[in-house]
C-alpha positions as CSV (number, residue, x, y, z in Angstrom):
1,X,-67.8,-10.3,65.8
2,X,-68.6,-10.3,62.1
3,X,-69.2,-7.7,62.0
4,X,-65.8,-6.8,63.0
5,X,-64.0,-9.2,60.6
6,X,-65.9,-7.8,57.8
7,X,-64.2,-4.3,58.3
8,X,-60.6,-6.0,58.1
9,X,-61.6,-8.2,54.7
10,X,-62.6,-5.4,53.0
11,X,-59.6,-2.8,54.4
12,X,-57.6,-5.6,53.1
13,X,-59.4,-6.1,49.8
14,X,-58.8,-1.9,49.2
15,X,-55.4,-2.5,50.0
16,X,-55.3,-5.4,47.6
17,X,-57.1,-3.4,44.7
18,X,-54.3,-1.0,44.7
19,X,-51.7,-1.1,41.3
20,X,-48.5,-1.8,43.6
21,X,-46.1,-1.6,40.4
22,X,-44.4,1.9,40.4
23,X,-44.9,4.4,37.4
24,X,-42.6,3.6,34.2
25,X,-40.6,7.0,32.6
26,X,-40.3,6.6,28.9
27,X,-37.1,7.4,27.8
28,X,-33.1,7.3,29.3
29,X,-31.7,8.4,32.1
30,X,-29.2,11.0,32.6
31,X,-27.2,7.9,33.7
32,X,-27.7,6.1,31.0
33,X,-26.8,9.1,28.2
34,X,-23.3,10.0,29.9
35,X,-23.1,5.8,30.4
36,X,-23.4,4.8,26.5
37,X,-20.9,7.0,25.2
38,X,-19.1,6.4,27.7
39,X,-19.6,2.8,26.3
40,X,-18.7,3.5,22.6
41,X,-16.1,4.9,22.9
42,X,-14.2,2.1,25.3
43,X,-15.4,-0.8,22.5
44,X,-13.9,2.4,19.8
45,X,-10.0,2.0,21.8
46,X,-9.4,-1.4,22.6
47,X,-10.2,-2.9,18.3
48,X,-7.5,-0.1,17.7
49,X,-5.8,-1.3,20.0
50,X,-6.0,-4.8,19.0
51,X,-5.0,-4.0,16.1
52,X,-1.8,-2.8,17.0
53,X,0.8,-5.2,17.1
54,X,2.4,-6.0,20.5
55,X,5.7,-4.3,21.4
56,X,7.9,-7.4,22.9
57,X,10.7,-5.8,25.3
58,X,14.0,-7.3,25.2
59,X,17.7,-5.9,26.8
60,X,18.6,-2.6,24.3
61,X,14.9,-2.0,22.3
62,X,11.9,-3.0,21.7
63,X,10.3,-5.4,19.5
64,X,7.2,-5.3,17.3
65,X,5.8,-7.1,14.3
66,X,6.9,-5.5,10.6
67,X,7.1,-7.2,7.6
68,X,8.2,-3.9,5.3
69,X,12.6,-3.9,5.3
70,X,15.2,-1.6,4.0
71,X,18.6,-2.0,3.3
72,X,21.4,0.8,3.0
73,X,21.5,2.6,-0.8
74,X,17.8,1.9,-0.6
75,X,16.1,5.7,-1.4
76,X,14.6,6.5,2.3
77,X,11.0,6.8,1.4
78,X,10.0,10.5,1.4
79,X,7.3,11.7,3.9
80,X,5.4,15.0,5.4
81,X,4.7,14.9,9.2
82,X,3.1,16.7,12.2
83,X,5.8,18.7,13.8
84,X,5.6,18.5,17.8
85,X,7.5,21.0,20.6
86,X,7.7,20.5,24.3
87,X,3.8,22.1,24.0
88,X,2.1,20.1,22.0
89,X,1.6,19.7,18.6
90,X,2.8,23.5,16.6
91,X,0.9,23.4,13.4
92,X,3.5,22.4,11.0
93,X,5.2,19.7,9.5
94,X,8.2,19.0,8.2
95,X,8.9,17.5,5.2
96,X,12.5,14.4,4.9
97,X,13.3,15.0,1.5
98,X,13.6,19.0,2.6
99,X,16.6,18.0,3.3
100,X,18.1,16.7,1.1
101,X,21.5,17.9,1.2
102,X,22.3,17.4,4.1
103,X,22.9,14.3,6.4
104,X,19.9,12.8,8.7
105,X,20.5,11.3,11.7
106,X,16.3,9.9,11.8
107,X,15.3,8.1,15.2
108,X,12.0,6.2,15.1
109,X,11.3,5.9,18.7
110,X,8.0,5.7,21.4
111,X,7.2,8.0,24.3
112,X,7.2,5.0,27.0
113,X,10.2,3.2,25.5
114,X,12.9,2.7,27.7
115,X,15.3,2.4,25.6
116,X,14.5,5.4,24.0
117,X,15.0,8.1,27.1
118,X,18.7,6.2,28.2
119,X,19.3,7.6,23.9
120,X,18.1,10.4,24.5
121,X,22.0,12.1,26.3
122,X,23.2,10.0,23.4
123,X,21.6,12.1,20.8
124,X,22.0,15.1,22.8
125,X,25.8,14.8,22.5
126,X,25.7,13.8,19.3
127,X,23.3,17.0,18.4
128,X,26.0,19.5,19.8
129,X,29.1,18.0,18.2
130,X,27.0,18.0,14.5
131,X,24.2,20.1,15.0
132,X,26.3,22.8,13.0
133,X,27.7,20.6,10.7
134,X,25.0,20.0,7.8
135,X,23.4,17.4,9.6
136,X,19.7,16.9,10.8
137,X,18.3,15.4,13.8
138,X,14.8,14.2,13.1
139,X,13.3,11.9,16.2
140,X,9.4,10.0,15.1
141,X,7.7,9.2,17.1
142,X,4.5,6.3,17.2
143,X,1.6,5.8,18.4
144,X,1.6,1.9,20.2
145,X,0.9,1.6,23.8
146,X,-2.1,4.1,23.1
147,X,0.8,7.2,22.4
148,X,0.1,10.5,21.6
149,X,1.6,13.8,19.7
150,X,0.6,14.7,24.0
151,X,3.2,11.8,25.0
152,X,5.6,12.8,22.7
153,X,5.4,16.7,23.5
154,X,5.7,15.6,28.1
155,X,8.9,13.6,26.4
156,X,10.6,16.7,24.8
157,X,10.3,18.7,27.7
158,X,10.8,16.5,30.1
159,X,14.6,15.2,28.4
160,X,14.8,18.8,27.4
161,X,15.7,17.5,23.4
162,X,16.2,20.7,20.6
163,X,16.0,19.1,16.8
164,X,13.2,18.1,15.5
165,X,10.1,15.2,16.4
166,X,7.5,15.0,14.2
167,X,4.1,12.0,15.2
168,X,3.2,9.2,13.6
169,X,-0.5,8.9,14.6
170,X,-1.3,6.7,11.6
171,X,1.9,4.5,12.3
172,X,2.1,4.6,8.1
173,X,5.7,5.3,8.4
174,X,7.1,2.9,10.8
175,X,5.8,0.7,8.2
176,X,6.8,2.1,5.6
177,X,10.3,1.9,7.1
178,X,10.2,-1.7,8.3
179,X,10.9,-0.4,12.4
180,X,10.0,-3.7,14.5
181,X,11.9,-2.2,17.3
182,X,12.8,1.1,18.6
183,X,15.0,2.8,19.1
184,X,15.8,2.7,15.0
185,X,17.9,4.9,13.3
186,X,19.1,5.4,9.6
187,X,21.3,7.3,9.0
188,X,20.6,9.3,5.4
189,X,22.9,10.8,2.5
190,X,23.2,14.2,0.7
191,X,21.0,12.3,-1.8
192,X,19.0,10.9,0.1
193,X,19.8,7.0,0.5
194,X,20.3,5.0,2.9
195,X,23.9,5.4,4.3
196,X,23.2,3.4,7.1
197,X,21.0,2.1,10.7
198,X,20.8,0.3,14.0
199,X,18.2,-1.2,15.7
200,X,18.3,-0.1,19.1
201,X,20.5,1.5,21.5
202,X,23.7,2.5,20.4
203,X,27.0,4.5,21.8
204,X,27.9,7.9,20.8
205,X,31.1,6.7,19.3
206,X,28.8,4.2,16.9
207,X,26.6,6.6,15.3
208,X,29.3,9.2,15.1
209,X,31.3,6.7,13.7
210,X,28.1,6.0,10.5
211,X,27.7,10.4,10.8
212,X,30.9,11.3,10.1
213,X,31.3,8.9,7.0
214,X,28.2,9.7,5.5
215,X,29.5,13.7,5.1
216,X,32.6,12.8,4.1
217,X,31.1,10.6,1.5
């Protein structure tokens, strides 16, 4: 009986002397190497989004916060922005001042804005009416709510619009024009000054009258 007990105790002692802790490998695992850059991207995106004005939806427009403002007869701030086509950025740029001597209908829009989407049929009819009369149509797509140049390209493709679209990746041109809602329209005269401006959805007649007045002035 004594010998059996000693055998059991000896076996138990051997098990107890073994190091129960697993071997620890140094360095990051594959999953950790993938997770860390993903977390960094999410944090950067969150900081960027937090810094953007939060849009508010109303009946005829989406509103933003803005401190600048422009009135009639002000010179339209010049800009040069990359052109967007139905397949994305084209590699070309458009400069507003290059259209001086022509009337310009300048639209500020966001691809996700439902009011901008509804205005495409109105703008398309005006473009067909005035496009051959030295009237230039330019739509500036902004970056709010994470909108990208590809979103603008999808918008162009889906709605079949044929005028000039440019992408304001930093929102600087939006700010320079004091944009606090989309869509916002500026009618720019032949001399480069602002002839008229409108916020929110507009009728074809309203914009047509403003364009005709700028042409005749």
